[in-house]
C-alpha positions in Angstrom: 1.5 9.9 -14.4 2.8 13.5 -14.4 6.4 14.2 -11.8 8.9 12.1 -13.5 6.6 9.0 -15.2 4.9 6.1 -13.8 5.5 3.8 -10.8 7.6 0.6 -10.9 6.1 -1.1 -7.8 8.4 -3.5 -5.7 6.0 -5.9 -4.9 1.7 -7.0 -5.8 -0.8 -4.7 -6.0 -4.4 -3.8 -4.8 -6.6 -1.8 -5.7 -7.9 0.1 -2.4 -11.1 2.1 -1.6 -10.5 4.9 0.5 -12.7 6.2 3.4 -14.0 8.7 0.8 -15.0 5.6 -2.4 -12.0 6.9 -4.0 -10.5 4.0 -5.7 -6.0 4.0 -6.2 -3.2 1.1 -6.8 -1.5 0.4 -3.1 1.6 -2.4 -2.9 0.3 -4.5 -0.5 3.3 -4.7 2.2 2.4 -7.3 4.9 -0.6 -9.0 5.9 -2.1 -10.1 9.4 -5.5 -12.2 10.4 -7.1 -9.8 13.5 -9.9 -11.2 15.9 -12.9 -10.9 13.3 -10.8 -10.6 10.1 -7.8 -10.2 7.4 -5.5 -7.0 7.3 -3.5 -5.2 4.5 -0.7 -2.6 5.0 -0.4 -1.7 2.5 1.7 2.0 0.9 0.6 4.2 -1.1 2.4 6.6 -2.8 2.2 10.5 -1.9 3.6 14.0 -3.1 6.3 15.0 -1.3 7.7 18.7 -1.6 12.3 17.9 -1.9 15.2 19.9 -1.3 17.4 19.5 -2.8 21.3 21.1 -2.0 21.5 23.8 -4.6 18.4 25.4 -2.6 15.6 24.2 -5.9 12.1 22.8 -4.5 11.4 19.4 -6.5 8.3 17.2 -6.5 9.0 14.4 -5.1 7.5 10.7 -3.6 7.1 9.8 -0.4 5.4 6.5 0.2 2.7 6.5 3.0 1.8 2.5 5.1 -1.7 2.2 6.5 -3.5 -1.0 7.5 -6.4 -1.7 5.8 -9.4 -4.1 6.3 -9.3 -7.1 4.1 -13.1 -5.2 2.5 -11.1 -2.0 1.3 -8.6 -4.6 -0.4 -9.1 -6.2 -4.0 -7.2 -8.4 -5.7 -5.2 -7.3 -9.2 -5.9 -10.3 -11.5 -2.2 -11.2 -12.1 -0.7 -9.8 -9.1 1.4 -13.4 -6.7 0.6 -12.4 -3.5 1.7 -16.2 -2.2 5.0 -14.1 -1.1 3.6 -10.9 0.7 4.5 -12.0 4.7 1.6 -12.4 6.5 1.1 -13.2 10.8 -1.0 -15.4 11.8 -3.1 -15.4 15.4 -1.7 -16.5 17.9 -2.5 -19.3 20.1 -5.4 -17.8 22.2 -5.4 -15.9 19.0 -9.3 -16.5 16.7 
């Protein structure tokens, strides 16, 4: 990847299909069971404009987190999702 080398994810990765059909890698931050199915909080690295103390502007990374339906998240072979924080339905929810 350009802009300083490859990013090293600090959590398990999935292939995330965006609403327009693009597929990108994303780090899974949490998962939640809602009525109707599972949702995943996923983090995608985006470009950021970073102004340094000396006034120079350089490219940086600004992670964006969003909730995506499980149907948009494809597991990556070899990743361990067992430590992902998981919220189950509260009593009365299904």
